[in-house]
C-alpha positions in Angstrom: -77.9 0.9 -96.8 -77.2 4.5 -97.8 -77.3 3.9 -101.6 -76.9 7.4 -102.5 -73.9 7.6 -100.2 -72.2 5.0 -102.1 -73.4 6.0 -105.6 -72.0 9.4 -104.8 -68.6 8.0 -103.5 -68.0 5.8 -106.4 -69.0 8.6 -109.0 -66.2 10.9 -106.8 -63.6 8.1 -107.3 -64.3 7.7 -111.0 -64.2 11.4 -111.8 -60.8 11.3 -109.9 -59.5 8.3 -112.1 -59.2 5.7 -109.7 -59.2 2.3 -111.0 -62.3 0.0 -111.1 -60.3 -2.5 -108.7 -60.2 0.5 -106.2 -63.7 1.5 -106.5 -64.9 -2.3 -106.2 -62.6 -2.7 -102.9 -64.3 0.6 -101.5 -67.8 -0.7 -102.2 -67.1 -4.0 -100.5 -65.8 -2.1 -97.4 -68.5 0.4 -97.5 -71.4 -2.5 -97.8 -69.6 -4.2 -94.9 -69.9 -1.2 -92.7 -73.2 -0.4 -93.6 -74.4 -4.0 -92.7 -72.5 -4.0 -89.4 -70.4 -6.9 -90.5 -67.8 -7.3 -87.7 -64.4 -7.9 -88.0 -63.9 -8.9 -84.3 -62.2 -11.9 -83.3 -63.1 -13.2 -80.1 -60.4 -15.1 -78.0 -62.7 -18.2 -77.5 -62.4 -18.7 -81.2 -58.8 -18.5 -81.6 -55.7 -20.5 -80.4 -52.0 -19.4 -80.3 -50.2 -20.3 -83.7 -48.2 -23.5 -83.7 -44.6 -23.1 -83.0 -43.0 -21.1 -86.1 -39.8 -22.3 -87.7 -36.8 -20.0 -86.9 -34.9 -18.1 -89.5 -31.7 -19.2 -87.9 -32.7 -22.7 -88.5 -33.2 -22.4 -92.6 -30.2 -23.8 -94.4 -28.0 -21.7 -96.4 -28.6 -21.4 -100.2 -27.1 -20.2 -103.4 -28.1 -16.3 -103.0 -28.0 -15.6 -106.6 -30.3 -18.5 -107.4 -32.7 -17.7 -104.5 -32.9 -14.0 -105.4 -33.1 -14.1 -109.1 -36.9 -14.1 -109.2 -37.4 -11.9 -106.4 -38.8 -8.5 -106.5 -38.5 -5.7 -103.2 -41.6 -3.6 -102.8 -41.1 -0.9 -100.1 -44.5 1.0 -98.8 -43.7 4.4 -99.3 -47.1 6.2 -99.1 -46.6 7.9 -95.6 -45.9 11.4 -94.6 -43.7 12.1 -91.6 -46.9 13.7 -90.0 -46.3 12.4 -86.6 -42.9 14.2 -86.6 -44.7 17.5 -87.8 -43.5 17.1 -91.6 -45.6 17.0 -94.9 -42.8 15.1 -96.9 -42.2 11.6 -97.7 -40.9 9.8 -94.5 -38.5 7.8 -96.3 -36.8 11.1 -97.2 -35.7 11.7 -93.7 -32.3 11.5 -92.6 -31.8 8.1 -91.0 -28.2 8.1 -89.9 -24.9 9.4 -91.3 -26.5 11.7 -93.7 -28.4 9.0 -95.4 -32.1 9.0 -95.8 -34.3 5.8 -95.4 -34.7 5.7 -99.2 -30.8 6.3 -99.6 -30.1 3.0 -97.6 -32.7 1.0 -99.3 -31.4 1.9 -102.6 -27.9 1.2 -101.4 -28.8 -2.1 -100.2 -30.5 -3.1 -103.3 -27.5 -2.0 -105.5 -25.0 -3.5 -103.2 -26.9 -7.0 -103.8 -27.2 -6.6 -107.5 -23.5 -5.9 -108.0 -22.5 -8.7 -105.4 -24.7 -11.4 -107.0 -25.1 -10.2 -110.5 -28.9 -10.3 -110.2 -32.0 -8.3 -111.3 -33.6 -7.5 -107.9 -35.9 -4.6 -109.0 -36.9 -2.2 -106.4 -40.4 -0.8 -106.5 -42.2 1.7 -104.2 -45.8 2.1 -103.5 -46.2 5.8 -103.5 -49.1 7.8 -102.6 -50.1 11.2 -104.4 -48.7 13.0 -101.6 -45.2 11.1 -101.9 -44.9 10.5 -105.5 -43.4 13.6 -106.7 -40.6 14.2 -104.1 -39.8 10.5 -104.3 -39.3 10.2 -108.0 -37.2 13.5 -107.8 -35.0 11.8 -105.2 -34.6 8.8 -107.5 -33.1 10.7 -110.2 -29.9 10.9 -108.2 -29.8 7.0 -108.9 -29.6 6.5 -112.6 -27.9 3.0 -112.0 -31.2 2.0 -110.4 -33.4 2.0 -113.4 -34.3 -0.9 -115.4 -37.4 -1.8 -117.9 -39.8 -1.6 -115.1 -41.4 1.6 -113.5 -39.9 2.4 -110.1 -43.2 2.9 -108.5 -46.8 2.4 -108.6 -49.7 4.4 -106.8 -51.9 3.3 -104.2 -55.5 4.4 -104.5 -57.3 7.0 -102.8 -60.7 6.6 -101.3 -63.3 9.4 -100.1 -63.7 10.3 -96.3 -67.1 9.9 -95.3 -69.3 12.2 -93.4 -69.8 10.3 -89.9 -73.4 10.5 -89.7 -74.7 10.2 -93.3 -71.7 8.0 -94.7 -71.7 10.5 -97.9 -68.4 11.8 -99.2 -67.2 14.8 -97.3 -66.7 18.2 -98.9 -63.9 20.3 -97.9 -63.4 23.2 -100.5 -60.9 25.1 -98.6 -58.6 22.2 -99.2 -60.2 19.4 -101.4 -57.2 16.9 -101.0 -58.5 16.5 -97.3 -61.4 14.9 -98.7 -59.4 11.7 -99.5 -57.7 9.1 -97.6 -55.4 6.4 -98.7 -57.2 2.7 -97.7 -54.2 1.4 -95.7 -51.4 -0.4 -96.9 -53.7 -3.6 -97.5 -54.2 -1.8 -100.6 -50.9 -2.8 -102.1 -52.3 -6.1 -103.6 -55.2 -4.4 -105.6 -52.8 -1.5 -106.5 -50.1 -4.1 -108.0 -52.8 -5.6 -110.2 -54.6 -2.2 -111.3 -51.3 -0.6 -112.0 -50.2 -3.5 -114.4 -47.2 -4.0 -112.4 -48.3 -7.5 -111.2 -48.6 -8.7 -114.6 -45.3 -6.9 -116.0 -43.5 -8.8 -113.1 -45.1 -12.2 -114.1 -44.2 -11.5 -117.9 -40.5 -11.1 -116.8 -40.2 -14.3 -115.0 -40.5 -12.9 -111.3 -41.9 -15.2 -108.8 -41.9 -13.8 -105.4 -42.0 -10.5 -103.9 -40.9 -9.3 -100.3 -43.1 -6.2 -99.2 -42.3 -4.3 -96.3 -42.2 -0.7 -94.7 -39.9 1.7 -95.9 -39.1 3.0 -92.3 -38.0 -0.6 -91.3 -34.5 -0.9 -92.1 -34.2 -4.2 -90.5 -36.2 -5.4 -93.3 -33.3 -6.4 -95.6 -33.6 -9.0 -98.2 -32.6 -12.5 -97.0 -31.8 -15.4 -99.5 -32.6 -18.0 -96.8 -36.0 -16.6 -96.8 -36.6 -16.6 -100.6 -35.1 -20.1 -100.8 -37.5 -21.3 -98.2 -40.7 -20.0 -99.8 -39.7 -21.3 -103.0 -38.6 -24.8 -101.9 -41.7 -25.2 -99.6 -44.1 -23.6 -102.4 -45.4 -21.2 -99.6 -47.9 -18.7 -101.0 -47.7 -16.1 -98.2 -45.1 -15.9 -95.6 -45.3 -13.4 -92.7 -42.1 -12.9 -90.7 -43.1 -12.5 -86.9 -41.1 -11.9 -83.9 -41.4 -13.4 -80.3 -43.8 -10.8 -78.2 -42.5 -8.8 -75.3 -44.3 -6.4 -73.1 -43.7 -3.5 -75.7 -45.9 -5.5 -78.1 -49.0 -5.8 -76.2 -51.0 -3.5 -78.3 -49.6 -4.8 -81.7 -50.9 -7.4 -84.0 -50.5 -10.9 -83.1 -51.0 -14.1 -85.0 -53.4 -16.9 -84.1 -55.2 -19.9 -85.5 -58.9 -19.8 -85.8 -60.1 -23.0 -84.4 -63.0 -23.3 -86.9 -60.7 -24.1 -89.9 -57.3 -23.8 -88.4 -56.4 -20.8 -90.7 -54.0 -18.4 -89.6 -55.2 -15.0 -88.9 -53.9 -11.4 -87.8 -55.8 -10.0 -85.0 -55.4 -6.2 -84.4 -56.6 -4.0 -81.4 -59.5 -2.9 -83.3 -60.7 -6.4 -83.8 -60.6 -7.3 -80.2 -64.1 -7.4 -78.2 -63.9 -5.2 -75.3 -64.4 -8.3 -72.8 -61.1 -9.8 -74.3 -58.8 -6.9 -73.8 -56.7 -8.5 -71.0 -56.6 -11.6 -73.1 -55.2 -9.6 -76.3 -52.4 -8.1 -74.0 -51.2 -11.3 -73.0 -47.9 -11.5 -75.1 -46.7 -14.8 -73.5 -49.8 -16.5 -74.7 -50.3 -15.4 -78.1 -46.4 -15.4 -78.5 -45.9 -14.3 -82.3 -46.3 -10.6 -83.6 -46.4 -9.4 -87.0 -43.5 -7.3 -88.2 -45.1 -6.1 -91.8 -42.4 -7.9 -93.5 -44.2 -10.1 -96.0 -43.2 -12.7 -98.7 -45.7 -13.4 -101.5 -46.0 -15.8 -104.3 -46.8 -13.6 -107.3 -48.7 -16.1 -109.5 -50.9 -17.2 -106.4 -51.7 -13.5 -105.8 -52.6 -12.8 -109.4 -55.0 -16.1 -109.7 -56.5 -15.2 -106.4 -57.3 -11.6 -107.2 -58.7 -12.9 -110.4 -61.1 -15.2 -108.8 -62.2 -12.4 -106.7 -62.5 -9.7 -109.3 -59.5 -7.8 -108.0 -60.9 -7.6 -104.4 -59.4 -9.2 -101.3 -62.1 -8.6 -98.5 -59.5 -7.9 -95.8 -60.9 -7.2 -92.4 -62.3 -3.6 -92.1 -60.5 -1.1 -90.1 -62.8 2.1 -89.3 -61.0 5.1 -88.3 -62.9 8.1 -86.6 -61.3 11.4 -87.3 -61.9 15.1 -88.3 -61.7 16.1 -92.1 -58.7 18.1 -91.3 -56.8 15.8 -88.7 -55.0 19.2 -87.3 -58.2 20.9 -86.7 -60.4 19.0 -84.0 -63.3 21.4 -84.9 -63.7 20.4 -88.5 -66.5 17.9 -89.4 -66.2 14.4 -88.0 -65.5 11.7 -90.7 -65.0 7.9 -91.1 -61.9 6.5 -93.1 -62.3 3.1 -94.3 -58.9 1.1 -94.5 -57.1 -2.4 -94.2 -54.0 -3.8 -93.3 -51.8 -6.0 -95.4 -50.9 -8.7 -92.9 -54.5 -9.5 -92.8 -54.4 -11.0 -96.2 -52.7 -14.1 -94.3 -56.2 -15.3 -94.0 -56.8 -15.2 -97.7 -54.0 -17.8 -98.6 -54.5 -21.5 -97.7 -51.1 -22.7 -96.8 -50.0 -19.3 -95.5 -47.1 -19.6 -93.0 -45.2 -17.5 -90.4 -41.5 -17.6 -89.8 -40.0 -16.4 -86.5 -37.2 -13.8 -87.0 -34.7 -12.1 -84.7 -35.6 -8.5 -83.6 -33.1 -7.1 -85.6 -35.4 -7.5 -88.5 -38.1 -5.4 -86.8 -36.9 -1.8 -86.0 -39.6 0.5 -87.5 -38.8 4.2 -86.8 -42.2 5.5 -85.9 -41.2 8.6 -83.5 -38.3 10.7 -82.9 -37.6 8.5 -79.9 -37.0 5.7 -82.5 -35.1 8.0 -84.7 -32.5 8.9 -82.1 -31.7 5.4 -81.4 -31.2 4.6 -85.0 -28.8 7.5 -85.4 -26.7 6.6 -82.3 -23.7 4.3 -81.9 -26.0 1.4 -81.0 -25.9 0.8 -85.0 -23.3 0.7 -87.2 -23.6 1.3 -91.1 -21.8 -1.5 -93.1 -20.3 -1.3 -96.4 -23.5 -3.0 -98.0 -25.6 -0.1 -96.5 -27.2 -2.0 -94.0 -28.0 -0.7 -90.6 -26.9 -3.4 -87.9 -26.9 -3.1 -84.1 -23.6 -3.8 -82.1 -23.6 -7.5 -81.5 -24.0 -6.8 -77.7 -27.0 -4.7 -78.4 -28.9 -7.0 -80.9 -32.4 -7.6 -79.5 -31.6 -5.2 -76.4 -31.9 -1.7 -77.6 -32.0 1.2 -75.2 -35.4 2.5 -74.3 -35.8 6.3 -75.0 -38.5 8.5 -74.2 -38.3 12.3 -75.0 -40.5 15.0 -73.9 -43.1 15.4 -76.7 -43.3 19.2 -76.1 -39.8 19.6 -77.2 -38.8 16.8 -79.4 -41.9 15.3 -81.0 -41.4 17.7 -84.2 -38.6 16.9 -86.2 -37.3 20.5 -86.6 -37.3 21.0 -82.7 -35.7 17.4 -82.3 -32.9 18.5 -84.6 -32.2 21.7 -82.6 -31.8 19.6 -79.4 -29.2 17.7 -81.0 -27.3 19.9 -83.3 -24.0 17.7 -83.0 -25.9 14.3 -83.7 -27.3 11.7 -81.1 -25.3 11.0 -77.7 -23.6 7.7 -77.3 -26.2 4.9 -76.2 -24.0 2.0 -76.8 -23.8 1.5 -72.7 -27.6 2.8 -72.1 -30.2 0.8 -70.9 -32.7 3.7 -70.6 -32.9 7.7 -71.4 -35.9 9.6 -70.3 -35.9 13.4 -70.8 -38.3 15.7 -69.3 -38.1 19.3 -70.1 -36.2 21.4 -72.6 -32.6 19.9 -72.7 -30.1 20.4 -75.6 -27.4 17.8 -76.0 -23.9 19.2 -77.2 -21.3 16.9 -78.9 -19.8 13.6 -77.4 -22.5 13.3 -74.6 -22.4 9.8 -73.2 -25.4 7.9 -71.6 -24.4 4.9 -69.4 -27.2 2.8 -67.5 -30.5 4.1 -66.7 -30.7 8.1 -66.9 -33.7 10.3 -66.5 -33.1 14.0 -66.8 -35.7 16.6 -65.5 -35.4 20.2 -66.4 -37.5 22.9 -65.1 -35.9 25.6 -67.4 -33.9 24.9 -70.5 -30.6 23.0 -70.0 -27.8 22.6 -72.4 -25.5 19.5 -71.8 -21.8 20.7 -72.3 -19.6 18.7 -74.8 -18.3 15.4 -73.3 -21.0 15.3 -70.6 -21.3 11.8 -69.1 -24.9 10.8 -67.8 -25.0 7.8 -65.5 
C-alpha cells in the first residue's frame, strides 16, 4: 500500500475541515483499492430477487399518522454539467416556470397544510451547490422549522492515477476534490449531527431520493408499510425494460440470500450479456429509498461511522473539460448499495411514474411538454393514457445538449408530445409555438430549419 499517499490524503482532508467519519470512509475505500478488493458480482453467485410486493397492493392508511414521523431528504449535490451549466441542477426550470426545487418545496408545503404534519425537507448539498441553493430557499420562509434546511456531503481528494497520491492543480484548486458519490449520505447525516437531531425530535423514517426525479413524491402507503413491517431499508424498484439494460438491478446473493444491487461497474466482462438481460433480473433501482433512522444510527455506531459500500473507481482527468490534464482516480459509492448492509432489507415494485429522472435535455423536453400536467399540489403527473408510455426523444447533441442552446431552439416552449411515440431530431431545427408531434417523427436538417407556428409533424 502507498502509505504516504494515504497519509497525504488524510492530512489534506483534515486541513480542509472534513469530518473524521469522512476520513475513515475514504481510508476504507483507499485500502480496498490498493488491496485489489473486488466489488465484482458474478451472475453465477446471484439469482433474481423474489417477487416484490406492489405499491398498488398496499392498503390505504391514515396519511397524517403515517407521515408524522417521516423526513424527506433530497440529494442536491449535483451541478447541471451534462447540460453545460455550473449551477445547481435543482434550480433548472422543470416546467411552467418552476424549478425542480420549487416543485419539491411546493409538494412538501402542500402535504404539511393538508395533513397538519411536520414533514421536514432537507437537502444534502455539496460545496458547489450550497450557496445558490440556500439563497433560493430564502423565497420560502414558511418552509423553515427548528432544523437546518441542509447538510453537506463530504469531499475527498482526487488521486493521481499512477501513484495514488492527492493530485495538485494550483490553477484551480477546487478541481483537486470530488464528492464521494451519493453513498456518502449516510455518513454525512451522522457527521453533520442531523441524524441525532432527527431522532431527538421523534422522527423514525427518512425518504431519500434524487432532486431531479419529480416522480419521487412522498407516499403515505409506503411510509405505513415500512413502519408496520419494521423494514430497516426499503428500495423502490421498477420492472425492467430494454432502456434499463445498463441500469443497476437487484439480485439475491446465493451464499446468504441477502439482497444486493449490481451496477455495470460490478459486472465481470464474461457476464455482460447476462447483465443486460432485463427480463431475467427483472427489478431495477429507482434510487428512491426509505430508511429506518434508529437502525441506521445503530449500524453506523457499530461500524465507527463507516458503511463499507461497494467501491466505484472512476478514471477521469483532473479537469474533466480538459482531456490533456493529468489522469486521476475518483473513489465513489452509490447509496442504493447499502441494501446489502441491512438484514431484512426489502424492495417494493412501483409504477414507472415514480421514476422519471431528468438527466439530459431530451428528458427535460418531455418533462416540459403536455405529456405532463402540474396539479394544485405541485406534483407533476403524466396524462393517464401516457403513464408508463412516455414518448422517446433524441435530440442532436450538437445543437441541444447544452441548456442555453436547447432554450434557443424552443423559444416558445416544448412542442405538443401527447400524441407522439418518438421524436428524433438530426440537425439544427428551431421549434416555434404550438408545434404538434404525432406518432413517430424523425427530422433531418442539412441546414438550419425553423418550424412555423402550428406546424403538425406526423
